[in-house]
N, C-alpha and C positions, 0 to 999 in steps of 0.2 A: 490326505492333507500331509505336506512334507512340514515338519515341526521344526527341522533344522536346516539353514540355507547358508552356504559358504560363498564367499567372494568370486568364485569361478563358475558359480552356477548360471548357466546359460539362460534360466527363466527367472533371474534375480528382479528383473525389471517389472513384473508382473505385480510384486508384493505392494500393497497398500501400507499409508501411514496406521492404519488400524491393526494391520497384522504384524509390523516390524517397527513401530514407534519412529517418532521424529528424528532422533540420531540415527536410526538404522536407515530410512529414508534417505538421510542426507549421505551416508557411505554409498549408498546405492547410486544416487545422483550423481555423486564424484567419479565413480567408476563409468558411470554411462558417458560423462565426458573425457574420459581417457586420462583422469589425473591420478598421480601416483598416490595411493593409499595402501596404508599397511595392511597385513593380511586379517581378515577378520571372519567371522562366524556369527549367525543370529540364531538365537531361539524364539520363535515367533510367539506371539502373544497366548494362543491356546495351550503351547507347550508351557510356557511359564505359570498361567493360572492354574493347570492341573498337576504341576510340578512331575511333569512326564519323566525327568530324569531321575525318579524312582519307579514310576509305574511303569514305563517303556524301556527294556532292556536294550533293545537293539538302538534306540535314539542314545541312550546313555553310552553306549559303547563307541557310536559314532562321534558323539562330542568328546571323549575323553579321549579317542584315537588322534582327531585333528589337534587337540591340544598339544598332544605329546609330540606330534611332529612339527607345530609351531613352536613350541619351546625349544627344540632341538636346534632347529635353523636359526634362532632367533640370534643376534648378537647381543641383546641384551638378558637373555634367558628368562623373561618376564611375560606375563600376559595381563591385559587390562580387562577387568570385567566391569561392564557398563551398563546402567539403566538406558533404557529407550523407550519411553512411555509415549503414547499418544498425545498427551498434554504438553510434551515438551517441543520447543522450537518449531513453535506455530509463528504465523506472521503478526499476528496481533495480541499475542499471550505467550509466555513462555512459564514454566517453572523451574527456571535456571537455579542450580543449587540445591534444590530441594530432594534430589535424589542421588544414590549412593554410586560411586565410582571407587572402585577396589584394584589393588596389584596384587597378583600371587606370582611366584617363583616354583612353585611345587604342585604337581597335579593332584596330590593329597589334598591341596586347600581349596579345590575347585568347587564341589559340592556343597561344602559349608558357606562358601562364599555366595554361590548361586541363592542358595537359602536365605541369607542374611540380605542381599539385594532384593528379592522379591518381597521377604517380610517388612522391609523399611517402606517399599513402596506402598505396600497396604496400609501402614501407619499413616502415611503422609496423607494418603487418598482419604483415609477415615475423617483426617484433621479438615479438607478441603471439599468434602461432600457438597457443600452447600453450593460451590462455584461450579463442580461439574455435573449438578444432578441431571440436567437434560442433555447431557452432551456424551457422545462416545469416549470411553477411556479402557486404558487397559496397559499393560506392560510387556514388553520384549526385551531380552537381554542381550548384548552384544560381547562377544569375545575377541578379542583384538590383540594384536601382536604390539608388544610395548617398545617404543623407539626412543633410544637415548640419543637425541640430538645435541649439536654443538651448541646450536641457539634456538629458542623457540618462541613463538609469538600468537599474537590472537590480531587479524586485521580486519578492519571495517572498510567496506567500500565507500563509506562517508563518513567523517568525523561526528560522532552522535551529539555532542554538546554545541556543536556550531557547523552544521551540517553543509559543506558546499560541494555540488557536484563534481568540480572539477579537480577535488583531490580525495585520496583514499588516505585513511588513517591506520597505523601500526603500531603497537606496543611489543617490545622484544625484550628477552630476559636471556642470560647466559644459563645453560641447562636446560631441563624440561619445563613444559608451559605450565604444569601445576602449580610452580612458584608463582606463576603471572594470574593464573585464574582464579587462585586463593586470596589474591589481594594482599600479599605479604610485602611485595618488594618495590623499587622503584625503577621502573623498566626504561630503557631508550624507546624515545617517541620518534616517528618519523612520520612525514605526509610525502605522497608521491602522487603523479598523474597516471592514473588506471591505465588510460588507452596508450601512454607512450612508455610507461616503467620510468619516467624522469623523476630522479629526485628532487623534492621540492624544498625540503626542512629535515633537519634532524636536531633533537635534544637527547644528548647523553645523560642515561640515567645510572645511579651507583650500582645497579645491578645487571646492568644491560651491555651489549657490543659498543665499540666505538664508532664502527662504521658496517656498512654492509656492501656486499659484492654486487655488481652489476647483473651475474647471472640469477642470483637470488631475487632481485628486484623484479627482473622479466619474469621469472617463475611464478612471483606473486600477482603481478599484474596478468599474466594470461590466465591463472587460474581463477581469478576475482571475476575476469570478464565473461568467461564461460559460465561460471555459475550464477553470475549474477543474471544473465539473459535466460539461464534454465531455470531460476526460479521467479523471475521478472520483478525482481525486487532488490532492495539493498541487502547485503549480507555481512553475515559475522562467520568468520573461518578463522579455526586451530590449525597450526600447522610446526612442522619441526625441521630442521636443515641439519644435515650431517655432514657438511662441507662440500659434497659434491651435487646433493639433489635434495628437493624439497618432499617433504611427506605430508600430504592432508590428512589431518586427523579428525574433522569434524565442521560441518557447514551448516547455519540456519539462517532465517532472514533476521533483521534486526528488528525488533519490537518496539524501541522507543527511540526516537531520532527527533531533534531541535533543528529546524532551517537557520541558517547565518541570518543575521539581522540585515545584511545586504541584499539578501533576494525579496524581501519583504517590499510592498508598494510603498511610494515615498507621501502618499496621500491616503486618506480614508477611500476605500474601494471595498466594492463587493463583487461576489461572482453569482449573485441573485439571478441574472438572465442565464447564465450558462449552465450553472450546476445541476439544473435540472436535464440538460441536455449532452453534458459530457462527463462521465463518471470517471474513466481513467485519465491518466496524465494525458495530454494531447500529443499527439505526434508531430513532427517538423512537415510532414506531408499534409496533414489536416490544417495545421497552422497555416499554411500557405495558399490553402485552395478554398476550404470549406469555411473557415473562421471569417477571412476578409468578407467574404459574399455575407455572411450573417451581419456581420458589423455594418456593411454597406446599406443594406436594406432594412434591417431593423432597427439601426441606432442613427445611422449620419443622414439617411433620407427622413428617417423621424425628427430629427433635429431642423432639417431643413424645412419639414411642413412647419415646425414652428418659426420659421423666418432666422434660423440661426445658422451659419455656416462654419461650424466648428469640425475639425478633424479629430477623431477620436483614436488616441494611441493607447492600446491596453496594456496592461501589465500581465507577465505570467509568472504565476506563484504556484509552486508544486504542481506545476504542470496544467494549471486552471485559467481561464481567462479572467481577469478583474478588470473591472470597469470603475473609474473614478466616480466617486459620488457627485461631484459637479456636472457630471453628464447628464444622471438621472434629474438632479435638481434644475438643469436647463430644460429637460423633456417634461417635467411636473411642473415647471414654473406656473404658479396661480392656481392650481389644481387644490380643489377644496379637499379637505384632509380626510371627510368621511368617505370619499370615493375610492381611496386607496386602500389597497389587501393589506391584510396584517404584516406580511413579510416588508411590502415596500414602506411601512412605516416606520421600520427598524433604521431608514435610510435617514432620519430627521434628527433635530439637535438635541434629543434627549438620549440618545443611543450613540453618538458619535461626538468627534473633535470637531466636525465642521462648524464654520459660523451658522448661527440660527437664520432658517428660511422659514418665512412666516406663509402658512396655507392661507388663502384668501376664501371668506366666508361663502360665496356664491360662486367665485371662480370665473367672473365674465370674461377676462382676458383668455383664459383656457378654452371654455367653450366657443369664444369666436375664432380661436386657431383651430380647433377640431372643425366647426364648421365651414372654414374655408378649406380644410383639407378633404372633408368630404366631397365639396363642390368641385375640387380639381382632381379627385380619385373616384368620381360617382360609381362608376360600373364595379369596381373592385369593392368599394365600401358599401354601397346600397344594396346591389345584388351579388351579396356574398357567396349566397347559398347557390344561385342558378349558375354564376361564375365558376365556381367551384366543380359542380358537377358536369360542366361542359369541359372543363380543363382535365377533369379526371378521366373522362370518356375518352377524351385523345390521348392521355398518359398510358390508358390501359391498352389502345391499338399499338402504340408504340413499343411497348412491352411486350406484345402478343409477336410484333415484327423481329424484335430484337431475340427472341426464343431461336430465330432460323440462323442466327449468326454464329460463326464457328469462330471463336476469339483467336485462335492459334493461326487462323488464316488470314488475319487481318494485315495489311500492309501498314506502314508506320504511319502513313497519312491517313488511311481509314481509321486507325487507333486515334489518332489526335482529334479527328473528325467525330467520332463516337464521344470521347470525354467531352468536347466542347457541347454537343447536344445535350449530355446529362446536366453538365453545369447551367446550360441555359433553362433546363427543366428546373433546376433547383432554385434560379432566379424568379422565374413565373412563380413557382409554388410559394416562395416567401412574400411575394408583391400581393397575393391573397391571403396568406395565413395571419399577416399582421392585423388585418381587418377582422379576419374571424376571430382572433382573439380578442378583439376590442368587442365584437358583438357578442361571443360568446360570455363575455364578462357580464355585459349589460345584463343579460338575459338570466344569468347565474343569480345575480344579486337581485333581481326584481321578481323573485320567488321560484326560479327555475330548480335552484337547489332542493327546495323543498319537494317540488312535485318529484324529480328523478331520483333523490335518496329514499323516498317513499316506495318507489317500482322498481328500483333498481335490479330486482331479482327478476321481474318479468321484463326488464330491458337494461340487461347490462352493457356496459361499455367495451370496446374492442379489446382492449386490456385486460379487462376482467374475464372475457371468454377465452382469450389465448392463454393466459397464465393458467386457467383452470383446465384447460387442455391438457398443458404440459405437466401439470401437476397429477392430473388422472394419467398419463401415460407412465410417468415414474412409478405410480402406484401398481398399474396392472400390466404395462410393457405390452399393451395391445398395438399388433402390428398395423391395423387398419387407422388407429389414432396416431401412430408414428408416421404414416403415410399421409396422413391429414396435415400433421404438423410441417412435414418437408413441402406440402404442395401449398398450404396456405400461408405459413409461419416463417419458413425457414430463412427469410430477410429481417427477422426481430433480434433487437439487441439492446441492452441495457444503457448503450452510448452509441453517440452518432458518430464517434471517430472511427475511421474508415478500418484502423487495426482491430477494433473491438470484435471478439468473436460473436458471429451470427448463431442463432438458434441451431440451423443445418449444420453449418460446422462443428456446433458443441456435440450435437447427439452423434455425429457421424466420425467423431474423435479426431477429426482434422485440425481444431483447436482447442485449446484448453484454457478453462477460465475457472479458477480455484475460488474465487470470491462468489461467484455465481453458484458453483456446485455446493459450498459451504451452505448459503443461504437457503438453496432448495432443500437440504438436507434437515436444514432446522423449521423451515416452514411448512412443509409438506406434512407433518405430524398433525397439524392443527386445520388442516384445510380438506373438507368433504369432498369426496369425487363423485357424490349424486349428479346425477345430469341436470342441466338447466331445465326449470319449466318452459313451457312453449311461450313465446315471446307474445305478450299482451299489447296490441298495437294502440289500444285507449283512443281518446277523441282527438279531435284535430287539433287542439291547444295543447294537449299533452306532447304529441306527436312533434309539434314545432319547437317546443321547448326543448325536448330530449335531443332534437336533432341541432341544436345551437350548443346545448350543453356539452354533447360530446363531439361537436364538430372537430375540437382541437386535437384529441386523441385520435378520431379518423383520419385528420390530415398527416398527423406525425407517423401514423401507420403507414401510410401511402408514401411519404417522403423516405421512409426508410427503404423502400422498393427503390427509388433513384440511387440512393446511397450505396445500395447492395449491388447494382450494376456498375457503378463505379469502382466499389472494391475489387469487382470480378477483373475489370480491366488492369488496375492496379498490380494485382497478383501475377497476370498475365505479362506487364511490363516487367515485374520482377524476375520471373523467369528469363525473359528475353535478355536481360541485363548480365545474369551469371551465365547464359550461354556465351554471351559476347565477352566476358571476362572482366567486366567493369564492378560487378558485385560478387561477393563469395558466398552470399547467402539470399535467397529470393526476400527474407524478411527484412532485411536492409534497406529494402524500399521506404519502408514507413518513416525511416529516420533521413531521408533525401527531401529536399526541398524541392517545389514545383521547378523552379529554374533549371536545378540540377537534373533532375529527371528529364525533363523536355529537351535540354541540350544532350544528354546522354542517349535520348531514343533517336533524336533527329540527327545530331552532329557524330554520335559515337564519343563524345567527349569523356575522358577518365575524370572520376570523381576522386575526392580525398578521403579514401577509407579511413583515416585516422578520425578525421572529423563526424564520419558517421557512426565510428564504435564510440567516440566522446558522446553524441547526441544519444546513443542507446543507453549508454551509462547513466547519463542526467535522467533518462526518463525513469530507469530502474530506481534511483535514489528518490525521484519525485514520488515513486509509488509509496513510499515509507513515511513522507513527510503528511503530519496532520493538516489538511485545507480547511481553515474555516470560510464558512459563506460570507463573513463580515470581518474586515480587518479595519480596526479601529487606531489609525498612524498618531502616534505621540511619541515624544522623545523619552527616553527611559535612563535618566540621569543616575548615577550612584549616588545613593542618599546619604548625606554626611552626618556621621553622629559621632560626637566626641566621646573619645575612649580609647584604649589599647587597642590597635589593630594589626589583625597577622594575614598574609597572602598566601594562599596554597594553590591547589589544582581545583576548579569547581568542576565536578564529574556527574552530578545530576542538580539541573537548574531549580531556580527559584529563590525566594525569599522567606525566611521566618525570623519572628524574634520568640526568644523563652528560655528557660531556666536550664542552666547547664547540668549534668551527671557525669562526674568522672570517674572512670571504673576501667579494671582490667579484663573484666569478663561482662561482656555486653548483654548474657543472657540471663543474668541476675537482675530482673526487673524492680524497679523502686517505683511503686506504684502511688506512692504518697506525693511525690513530685508534681506540682501542678503543670497542666498542660496549657502552652506547648511547653514540650521538653526537648531537650538537646542533648545526645549522647555524643560524649569525648572519651574516646578510645584507642588504644595503638592501631588496630587494625580489625578488619572481619574477615572471616573466611566463610565460604559457602555453607557450613553446618551451622552457622549463627546468623544467616540472612533473615531466616523466619521471625527474629524479634524486630525486624526494622517496623512491622505494623505498628510497634508501640512508641515509636519515637517520629518527633515532627522535623527533625534535623540531625545532620551526622556530622562530627568533625573527627578525621582519622590522622595518625602520624604517618601512615605508611597507606600503599594502595594506588590504583591506577584507574583509569576511565573505561577499562575494557573488563576489569576483574569482574567476578560474579555479582560481588556487593553493590558494585556501582550499577550494572544492568538492571538488577531488581530496584533500585533505588528510583532510576529512571522510571523504569515501568509502573512503579508506587507514587511517582511524582514526590519523592521525599528529597529536599534540597542535601546535596553530599558534598563536603570539602574533603581532599585527601591534600599528602604531601604537606603536613603541617608539625616539623621537627618540635618535640619536646612541649607539644600543645597540652599533653595531659598534666604537665608540670606547672605549665603558665596560666591554665584556667583552674577555677575551682568551683566544686560542686556547690549549688547556690548562685553562680554569678549569672548576671542578665546578660544574653549574647545575642547579637543581631548578626544573621547570617544571609550575605548576597552570595549565592553559589553560581551564579551565572558569572560573575566576576571573580569568583574564589576570595571573597574578602569576607573575614570575622571579625567583628568589632565587641569588646567588652563594654558595656553602656557605664558612664558614671553615674544617670539619672535612675531614679526609682523605676519600676517595671511600668508603672502606671503611664509614665510622662514619656516614653519613648515612642 
C-alpha cells in the first residue's frame, strides 16, 4: 500500500474517504475538476494510525524531501499541517473545528507537529466515542503549501440562514482566511448569481475589501458550479486570491442550511402522496413529464370522481411536490375518520392551521361517491386483479420487443414515437394502480396485514426479496447473484425521478449514489444473508389476501421498468444534443423542460445554457434542504417584548429566552446558572466550539455567518447572533434575555423570567 500520496499522483482519484479523510477527498475532487489547488501531500489513514513516519524510514524520507522542495519553492516559506478525518466534511454531519490545523516554517518542526495533530485526534475521538461507535473513522494528515493571499474568503453556494437557490453567498477578509474561519473578524459580505457571476449585493465589513474584481467573481462562480455538480449538493469552499488567480483550499458539503421563507408553500401543504415516490429533488424533465401525468390521474381525476372540477397547482419546495391540504379535504370530504390511515389523519384540524373539517360518522356522502365511481370505472375497479394480469402480460411482450431496438439507430420521429408509447403505458398503469391501492387498503385493514405479517418469511414481498438479494451480493460478491441482479433488478431505484441511479447503473459504476451506498454500508451489518425458505403457498384465502396486500409493490416494481426505458431514451437524447452542440454534457438533459427537449430534438433549436446551469444549481441547493413531509403554514411575527433591544447578524436561527452569562472565557463553565442559559462573549474560535453544547443561545461582539462557530451552532440548532458591538458591556450576568436569531434581535426583558 502507498502510505504517502501527492497531488501529481496519477492514481489519486482511486483513494476513498476512509483512506484520506474528508478534507483530503475534497482536495482530490478539486484537482479532478482542474481547479487551482496549492501543492499538497497526504499521509493516508493507515500511515497515521501506526505513526509510520517513525517505523518506515523510506516513507519518512519521502515526506521530508517533499516538504523541503515545497518550502523552497513557496513564496510564503510555510507549510500547513491539517487533519483530514473520515468524520469531517460529510454531507449531513461535520466535526468542523474539532481537529487541529498547524502552520510550520522549518522542516525540523514537521515530525513533532504530525505527532501533535495525531494525538489531538485520538483525544477528540475518545470524547466522541458514543457518536461514532458504529461508523468507520480514522485520521489522515494533509501537508499543504501555505498561500499568503491578498484577500481570502469562504463561499457558500447558498446563504445558510436564508437560502435562496438564485444566490451564492461569500464572506471575505483582507489577509489569510484563518481570520475569517476563527470568527474574530467582521468580513465583507457579498451575494452573487452562481451561474452568471453577476454581483447582486455587497456589504462592506471592517476587516474586508471594499470591492471585488470581475475576474475573481468569475473564478468563484466557475469553481462553485463545477464542484457543486461533482458533490451533487450545496457547497462550502475556502479560497484565497493573490491578485492574479484564485487558489482553492478546501471544499465540503454544507451540513446545515435553512430555506428562505419565500420558498415555502403559502398554505398548509404536504408531500404525503409524493414523498414515498420521489426521494431526490425532482428534476425539470420529470416535473414536466411524469409529475403532471401523476397529478392528472391520481388527483385531478380523483376530484372529478367526487364531482369536483378543481385544477390542482402543486408547490415545489426543496425539490419535492407539495399539495395543498384543501385538495385532500376535497378528496376525503365526508370520509369516516376511522377509515383514514395514520398519516392521512395528520392532515386534519388538530395538526395544522387549516379550518376544522368534520368527518362524518357513517360517511354516507363519501360512500355514495365511491359507489358512483365504481359504476363508472367497473372494469378497472371491480376486476382489478384480472385487468392487471392482462395489462402486465401485454407490457412484458412490449418490453421483449423493445430489446430488439437499437436506440442509436432511431430516427427523431421514431424516438418521439417510442417516448409517447411509454408515456401511454404509464397512463394506463396509473388508471389501474389507483384502484389497486384502494382494494389493497381494504384487504389490508380487514385483516390482511395480520395474515401476511405472520407469514412474511414464507411469502416475502418483491421489495424484500430484491433488497435481500442485493445485500447478499454485497456480502459475497457472488458473480451469479450479480448477473441475477442485472437481469431481474437492474431497473430498481429508490426514486421515480428519471435522473435517479438505477441498481444496474450503480453496480456497474456508471452512476454514483452516495446516500444509497452509505445506507447499505450501515444496514448490511444487521441483515442475514441466509437464503429465504421455500415459498409456502398456503390456502386460497391466504393467497388471495397476500396478492392484494403485495399488489401495490408488485405494480410499482413493474412501473419502474417503464421508467427505466424512458430513462434510456432520455440518455440517448442527451448524447445526441451534445453531438449537435446544443448541450455541453449529456447530464444537462435532466435540467431541460420537455418543451425545450422536444424543440431541440425536432427543430435543432438552441437552449439557454445559463438557464440550464441555474436549474442544476437549484437542484444541488435543494439537496441540502430539510424537506418536511408536512408544512404548517402560519405567520411568523417578531414577538414584541418590552425592554432594551439590540440588532445584530443572526447566524444560527431560532428563538430562546434565558439567563445571560457574560465572560471573556467561554470555556469556563458556570454550571450553577439555570437553563436555558445564554453565553455573552466577545468571540468564539474553533478551539472553543466544544463548549457550545452547554449553552442554549450565544451572543457575540464579533464573528460571521461562515465562521466555524456559526457552522457548528447551526448543526447543533443553537441560536446565535454576532456583530453586537460592546454587548458584553451592555448586558450583565443574570439578565433575562430573549433571542430571536432568525431576525438577529436580542431583548433584555423588563419582566421577571416567569412572565416572559
